[in-house]
C-alpha positions as CSV (number, residue, x, y, z in Angstrom):
1,M,131.9,88.6,63.1
2,L,133.8,85.8,64.8
3,F,137.0,86.3,62.9
4,G,137.7,90.1,63.3
5,M,141.4,90.2,62.7
6,G,142.1,93.7,61.6
7,R,145.3,93.7,59.6
8,T,146.3,90.1,60.2
9,A,147.6,88.7,56.9
10,L,146.5,85.3,55.8
11,Y,147.4,83.1,52.8
12,R,144.7,81.7,50.6
13,E,144.8,78.0,50.0
14,P,143.1,75.9,47.4
15,V,142.9,72.7,49.5
16,P,140.6,72.8,52.6
17,F,142.2,72.0,56.0
18,R,139.9,70.4,58.5
19,P,141.4,68.9,61.7
20,A,139.3,66.7,64.0
21,R,137.0,68.5,66.5
22,A,136.3,68.1,70.2
23,D,132.7,67.8,71.1
24,V,131.5,70.3,73.7
25,Q,128.8,69.8,76.4
26,L,128.1,72.6,78.8
27,D,126.4,72.2,82.2
28,S,125.5,75.0,84.6
29,D,129.0,75.0,86.1
30,V,130.9,72.3,84.3
31,L,132.5,72.0,80.8
32,L,132.7,68.6,79.3
33,L,135.0,67.9,76.3
34,A,135.1,64.7,74.2
35,M,138.4,64.9,72.5
36,P,139.0,63.3,69.0
37,D,141.2,60.6,70.6
38,G,138.3,59.5,72.7
39,K,139.7,60.9,76.0
40,P,137.2,63.0,78.0
41,R,138.0,66.2,79.8
42,R,136.0,67.7,82.6
43,H,136.5,71.2,83.9
44,A,134.6,72.8,86.8
45,L,134.0,76.4,85.7
46,D,133.7,77.9,89.2
47,G,136.8,79.9,90.0
48,Y,138.2,80.0,86.5
49,A,139.4,83.2,84.9
50,A,138.6,83.5,81.2
51,T,140.6,85.3,78.5
52,L,139.9,85.8,74.8
53,L,142.8,86.1,72.5
54,D,143.7,86.1,68.8
55,G,146.4,83.5,68.3
56,F,147.9,80.9,66.0
57,Y,148.0,77.1,65.9
58,V,151.0,75.2,64.5
59,A,149.5,72.5,62.2
60,R,151.0,69.9,59.9
61,R,149.0,68.8,56.9
62,V,150.8,65.4,56.6
63,P,152.0,63.7,59.7
64,G,155.7,62.9,59.7
65,I,159.1,64.3,60.7
66,H,159.5,66.1,57.3
67,A,156.0,67.6,57.3
68,R,156.0,71.4,56.8
69,P,154.4,73.2,59.8
70,E,152.0,76.1,59.2
71,R,151.0,78.9,61.5
72,R,147.3,79.2,61.3
73,F,145.0,81.9,62.8
74,V,142.7,80.9,65.6
75,R,140.6,82.5,68.3
76,M,141.6,81.3,71.8
77,L,139.5,80.9,74.9
78,V,141.9,80.4,77.8
79,L,140.6,79.1,81.1
80,E,142.9,79.4,84.1
81,R,142.7,78.7,87.8
82,E,145.2,78.9,90.6
83,H,144.8,76.2,93.2
84,D,144.9,77.0,97.0
85,R,145.3,73.4,98.2
86,P,148.9,72.1,98.3
87,Y,148.1,68.7,96.8
88,D,146.5,70.3,93.7
89,R,148.5,71.2,90.6
90,P,149.8,74.7,91.1
91,H,148.3,75.9,87.8
92,D,145.4,74.6,85.8
93,R,144.9,75.8,82.3
94,Q,142.6,74.8,79.4
95,V,142.7,76.3,76.0
96,L,139.8,76.0,73.4
97,I,140.4,77.3,69.9
98,T,138.3,77.9,66.8
99,P,139.1,75.6,63.8
100,P,142.5,76.6,62.2
101,E,140.9,76.6,58.8
102,L,140.7,80.3,57.8
103,G,144.2,80.4,56.4
104,A,147.9,80.3,57.2
105,L,149.5,83.4,58.8
106,A,152.0,85.2,56.7
107,P,155.5,84.8,58.2
108,N,156.8,87.7,60.3
109,V,153.8,89.9,59.7
110,V,152.0,89.6,63.0
111,R,153.0,88.6,66.5
112,L,150.4,86.5,68.2
113,P,150.4,84.0,71.1
114,E,150.7,80.3,70.1
115,A,148.0,77.8,71.1
116,P,149.3,74.7,72.9
117,D,149.4,71.4,71.0
118,D,146.8,69.9,73.3
119,A,144.3,72.8,72.7
120,A,140.7,71.6,72.1
121,I,139.6,72.5,68.6
122,V,135.8,73.1,68.6
123,D,133.4,74.3,65.9
124,A,133.1,78.0,65.6
125,H,129.4,78.3,66.6
126,A,130.1,76.2,69.8
127,W,133.2,78.2,70.6
128,E,131.4,81.5,70.2
129,A,128.4,80.4,72.4
130,L,130.7,79.1,75.1
131,A,133.0,82.2,75.0
132,D,130.0,84.5,75.3
133,W,128.5,82.5,78.2
134,I,131.7,82.3,80.2
135,T,132.9,85.9,79.7
136,G,129.4,87.1,80.4
137,G,129.5,85.6,83.9
138,G,127.6,82.4,83.2
139,R,124.1,83.7,84.1
140,L,121.0,82.5,82.2
141,A,119.1,85.5,83.6
142,A,121.2,87.8,81.3
143,C,120.5,85.8,78.1
144,A,118.0,86.7,75.4
145,I,116.2,83.9,73.7
146,G,118.7,83.9,70.8
147,D,121.5,83.5,73.3
148,L,119.7,80.7,75.0
149,A,119.1,78.9,71.7
150,R,122.9,78.9,71.0
151,L,123.6,77.6,74.5
152,A,121.0,74.8,74.2
153,A,122.8,73.5,71.1
154,I,125.9,72.7,73.3
155,A,124.2,71.9,76.6
156,T,124.0,68.6,78.4
157,P,120.5,67.0,78.4
158,R,119.9,68.2,82.0
159,F,121.0,71.8,81.3
160,A,119.1,71.9,78.1
161,I,115.8,71.4,80.1
162,V,116.8,74.3,82.4
163,I,117.6,76.5,79.4
164,G,114.3,75.6,77.8
165,Q,112.4,76.6,80.9
166,V,114.2,80.0,81.1
167,A,113.5,80.5,77.4
168,A,109.8,79.9,78.0
169,Q,109.8,82.5,80.8
170,R,111.4,85.0,78.4
171,A,108.9,84.2,75.7
172,L,105.9,84.4,78.0
173,E,107.1,87.8,79.2
174,L,107.2,89.0,75.6
175,V,103.8,87.7,74.8
176,W,102.1,89.0,77.9
177,T,103.8,92.4,77.4
178,E,102.7,92.7,73.7
179,R,99.3,90.9,73.8
180,A,98.1,90.6,77.4
181,P,96.6,88.2,78.3
182,L,98.1,85.3,76.4
183,R,96.1,84.7,73.3
184,G,97.4,81.5,71.8
185,F,100.1,79.0,70.9
186,D,101.1,80.8,67.8
187,D,102.2,83.9,69.7
188,L,104.4,81.7,71.9
189,E,106.0,80.0,68.9
190,A,106.8,83.4,67.4
191,A,108.6,84.4,70.6
192,L,110.5,81.2,70.7
193,R,111.5,81.3,67.1
194,P,115.3,81.3,67.7
195,L,114.9,78.1,69.7
196,V,112.6,76.6,67.1
197,L,115.2,77.2,64.4
198,A,118.0,75.8,66.6
199,G,115.9,72.8,67.3
200,R,115.9,71.9,63.6
201,Q,119.7,71.6,63.6
202,S,120.4,70.3,67.1
203,A,118.9,67.5,69.1
204,R,119.9,69.3,72.3
205,A,118.2,72.5,71.2
206,A,115.1,70.4,70.3
207,Q,115.1,69.0,73.8
208,A,115.2,72.5,75.2
209,L,112.3,73.6,72.9
210,E,110.2,70.7,74.2
211,A,110.9,71.7,77.7
212,A,110.0,75.3,76.9
213,R,106.7,74.4,75.4
214,A,105.8,72.2,78.3
215,Y,106.7,74.9,80.8
216,A,104.8,77.6,78.9
217,S,101.7,75.4,78.5
218,G,101.5,74.8,82.3
219,T,102.2,78.4,83.1
220,G,99.6,79.7,80.6
221,Q,96.9,77.4,82.0
222,R,97.6,78.5,85.6
223,R,97.5,82.2,84.5
224,R,94.1,81.7,82.7
225,R,92.6,80.0,85.8
226,A,93.8,82.8,88.0
């Protein structure tokens, strides 16, 4: 479960709370964020240290000086890098948080770090896929097809093609192991099922699926000729 909070106390609320999201695009070594205010953020992932934390985000339901702030539970992905060059900023830090919608934290019950006001709020599925990718070392070779399908949904178009090709390699390995030699397209589709399902919900995942099918088709033909 994404929200494994132990004894963290939350208040129930009858009115949904849904702040604006940042859109995530992941490349092989770059994170691109389109913030709700239209401003883009670009972060090279090489050299960053990643930390996962439970935390809270101070939110106001109604803008204004008299609005009542609420401490709301979030999961935090903190990316930090120290710069060596003297003309760079001494410390670079980006925080991505899950939507602060699960509920308000009960006062004085738990002590958690506070997310900064400029933290990027991203959908839970995108946050989880990104967090697993970064903390896992950012290596496609270590990903199962299900993991690749989650990544494809937040990938840039270029990276989605790469992910699809890696997914095809995984699928072909499964098919050849179970049913050597490759018998047909249906076997491949079964192996690629996580990506097929993701492609129904995400245009980026659909692009990765198209790349996977093209790669597998060419590889299968070469294998049969050999």
